[in-house]
N, C-alpha and C positions, 0 to 999 in steps of 0.2 A: 448489328445487334449489340456489340460492345460499346458503341459510340456514346450512349447516355452514361454508362458507368465511367468510361474514360473521361468524359467531360466533367463529371462530378469530381473525380480524382484530381484532375488538373486544376479545377477551380478552388477546391477546398483542401488539397493536400500538397501537390507539387508546387504550385505557384506561391502559396504562403511560405512553404519551406525555403524556396529560392529567395523570396523577398526578405525573409528573416536573416538568411545568410548575408545578403547584400547590405542590410541595415547594420549588421554586426561590424561592418568595416567602416562605419561612419560615426561621428559624434553628432548627436542630434539635439535640437532644441524645439520647444513648442510642438510636442507630439510629432516630430519628424518634419515639420514645415521648413526648418533650416537644418541642412546637413553639411558636415565638413568631413572630408576624407581623412581617416586616421589609420587605415590599414589594420594591422594587428594590435593597435594601441589599446582597444577595449579588452582584448584577451590578456595582454600584458598587465593592464591595470587590475583585472580580476585575479589573476594568478599570483600577483604580488600583494594582494589585499588580505590583511589579517581577518577582517570581517567576513570576506567571502570564503576563506579557508575554514574558518570556524563553522560557517553555515554548511559547507560541504561535509565536514566531519560529522556534525550532528544529524545531517540528512542521511548519511550512510548508516550511522548507528540506529537511527529511527527505522530505516528500511529493514535492517537486519532483525530488529525486535519484532516488527510487524509481520515480516515474512515467516520467520520461524515460530513466532507466537501463534499466528493464525493457523499454520499447518499443524502444529502440535495439538492445539485445542480442538480444531475441527476434526482431526483424525480421531481423537478420543470420543468426541460427541457422535461423529458419524458411525463409529464402530458400535457404540452403545445403542444407537437407534437401529442399526443393522441387526443387532443381537436380540432385539425385542420382538416377540411374536405377536403380541396383542397391541393394537392401536399404534403401530409404528408410524402410520401416516400422520396421526395427530402430533406425535413428537417431532416428526420431520417438519411439519408446518410451523410448529412453535419455534424450532431451531433456526429456520431460514427466514422468518418474517422480517428481522431487522434489515436484511439485504434489500427488501422491497421499499424501504423508506428512502426518499431522496436524501443525499448527503447533508443538504442544508437543514432539513427537518430533523435528521438524526443529531446534528450538532446542537441545534436549539434545544431539543429534548434532553440530551445528556448534559447540556449546560445548566439547565434547571435542576436536574437530579443531583449533579455533582457540585452545585454552586457552593462556595466556601461558607456563605452565611445563610442561604435559604434552602439549600439542597436537602432532600429527604435522606439520601444516602449519607451525606456529610453529618447530619444530625445524629443518626444512630451510630455512625462510626465513632464520633467523638464522645457519644454517651457510653458506649460499651468498651472503648479502648482509650488508652492515653494518647493516641495519635491525633494530631491536628492537621486538617486538610486546608491548605491555604495556597492553592496553585495559581491564584492571581498574582502572588508576590514571590513565590518560590519556584525558581527555574526548573530544578530536577523534578518537582512534583508536577509542573505543567507538562514537561516532556513525558512523564509516566502516564498522566491522565490522557494525553493525546494518543499515546501508543495503545492504551487499553481501549479507548473509544474506536480507534482505527481497526483494531483486531476484532472487536465486537461487531462493527459494521460489515466486515468482510467474511465473517464466519459462515453466513448462509450460502454464499457463492461456493465456498469450498466444500461445505457439507453436501450440497446437491451432487457434486461430481464424485465425492468419496463414496457416498451411499450407492450411487449408480454403479461405480466400479466394483464395490464389494458384492453387489447383487449379481454381477456377471461372473463371479468366481464359481467354478464348478462345485457343486455340493459334495462330490466325492472326496475332494481335498479336505473339507471340513470334517467329514465323517472319519476319514483315515486319521486325521490329527487327533480327534477325540478318542479313537480307539487306542492310539499310541500314548494317551495320557497327557497330551500337551495342554497346559493351562490356558485359561481364557486370554490373558494379556500376552502371554508368550506366543500364543497362536497369532495374535495381531502382528507381533514383530517378526516372527519367523515364517509365517505362511502368507498372511494377507498383504503386508506392506510390499514384499517383493512382487506379488502378483499385480498390484495396482501401481507399480513404478511408473508406467507411462503417464498415468493420471497425475501422480505426485510431481513429476517433472513439469507437466503443463501448469499445474497450480503454482509451483515455485516461480515460473516466469510471469504468470498473470498477477501474482501477489507482489512481485517486484515492481511491475509497471504501476500497480495500484498505489504502492507505498510512495513512489517517487512523484506521481502525477495526480492521482485522484483523491488525495487527502487534503487538497487545497481548501475545500469548503470547511473542513473541520478546523484547520488552523485559523482561517479567516474569521469564523464566527465564534470560536472559543477562546483563542489566545491572542490573535492578531500579531503573531510572531514573538510575543513577550512571554514572560517578563525578562528583560535584559537580553533579548535576542535568543533566549533558550529554545524557542520553537520557530526561529526564523529560518525555516527550511528553504532549499533552493527554489522550489516552485513558488513559494510565497515571496521570497526576496525578489525574484524575477518580476512578479506582478507589481510589487511596490516600486521598484525602479522604473518600470514602464509607465504606470498609470498614476502614481502619487508623486514621483520625482521627475516625470516627463523625460526620462532618459531612455528612449527607445533603442538607441544604438547599443548601450551597455546591456539592456535587458535582452536584446537579440543575441548578443555574444553569450550571455548566460544560457539562453535557450539552446544555442548550438552546443555549448559544453555539456549541458544536461543530456541532450540527445546522444552525444558521443559516449558519455559515461554509461547511460542505460544500454546503449547498443553493445558496448563492450561487455557489460554484465550479462546481457542476453547470450552473447556468443560464448562466454566462459561457462555459463550454466548449461547451455546445450552441448558444449564440448565435453565437460566433465560428466554430464548426466547421460551421455550417449551410451556409456557402458552399463548404465543402470535403468535407463528408460525403456526397458523392454520387459515383457512378461518373464518372470522367473530370474530377472537380472540380479 
């Protein structure tokens, strides 16, 4: 009975992973048609490359902003929805609908809204404030815009889990906190967050995976890694080296490094969160 599942895992997970590791040890030309053994040469080339180190640093910074930004905003919105007694389901649907959009559609939609010359948001921002939005040519602005869009796209996923976790908290705790005079937002921090710690731990891990891997369509369709490599994150650099520069060996080495980095982050998060990822932790 496990044979179909095992066959799918071997065909689409284990074999590609082994093939990627094998290719990382070769220097390739013509999409892998010509291969020359280089051993760890690809890894040495990457680790000594200023361009790759810069891409690594901005990727880590981007992931940190997306993970903590998404958790903070979704926790606040989820708590407000949980606190509403009337039409809470309407607010919940309104909050989670961006998650239903395919990433490519979301990128195109936000690209029009935030376009430096044609965007509706840009027009009113520049009309009402002295701020000028030109993220096509300004690297920090492009980084910030991508972070905002990535957070917005992932909010719905987090809100679903947070609202579900809050609804599972015993009502007696809320009543006792209100009797003791605990304020609304102090109750969130002191009562609710410790009670939903397992859910928050899970969301930290899922948001980290999302920030490193699933934001590729946003980068590809909105900034293409620019300007001046300000948004050339690891996942996008890997894609360009593989399919634009036809260097599958170098791209495979980047894939292996990215897998190792994310695996280490997952381990550290689980390790440090083990003391908090339990009810009342």
